[in-house]
C-alpha positions in Angstrom: 0.0 0.0 -0.1 2.8 2.4 0.8 3.0 5.4 3.0 0.0 7.9 3.0 2.2 10.8 3.3 4.0 10.3 0.2 3.3 12.4 -2.9 4.8 13.1 -6.1 5.2 16.8 -7.0 7.0 18.9 -9.5 6.9 22.0 -7.2 6.8 23.0 -3.6 7.8 26.0 -1.5 8.9 27.9 -4.6 11.2 25.1 -5.9 10.1 23.7 -9.5 11.4 20.6 -11.3 10.8 19.4 -15.0 9.8 16.1 -13.7 7.7 14.8 -10.4 9.7 14.1 -7.3 9.0 12.3 -4.3 7.5 14.6 -1.4 7.0 13.8 2.1 4.0 15.5 3.4 5.0 14.6 7.0 8.4 16.0 6.8 7.2 18.8 4.5 10.0 18.3 1.9 11.4 16.6 -1.1 12.9 13.4 -0.3 15.7 11.2 -2.0 14.7 8.2 -4.2 16.1 5.9 -1.7 13.7 7.3 0.9 10.8 6.9 -1.6 11.5 3.1 -2.0 10.8 3.0 1.7 7.8 5.1 1.3 6.4 2.9 -1.3 7.3 -0.4 0.7 9.7 -1.7 -2.1 12.0 -4.5 -1.5 10.1 -5.9 1.1 10.5 -2.7 3.2 7.7 -1.6 5.5 7.3 2.2 5.9 5.6 1.8 9.3 8.5 -0.2 10.4 11.6 1.4 8.7 10.9 5.0 8.3 11.5 7.3 11.3 9.8 10.2 9.8 6.5 8.2 9.6 6.9 6.8 13.1 7.8 10.2 14.6 4.6 11.8 12.7 2.4 9.0 14.0 3.4 9.1 17.3 3.6 6.3 19.9 1.5 3.3 19.4 
């Protein structure tokens, strides 16, 4: 399913790109492609378990 905070944008905060890039709404910034792999649960990675940004944003369980 992937992280609900991942979005793909070509513009944010006055920064504009030719192609869409991974944007973390929880962190409020563009993220690196390797981070997006975690967000999309690629390679058997679980964003809820492996992403510190997601865990911090969601708070204690």
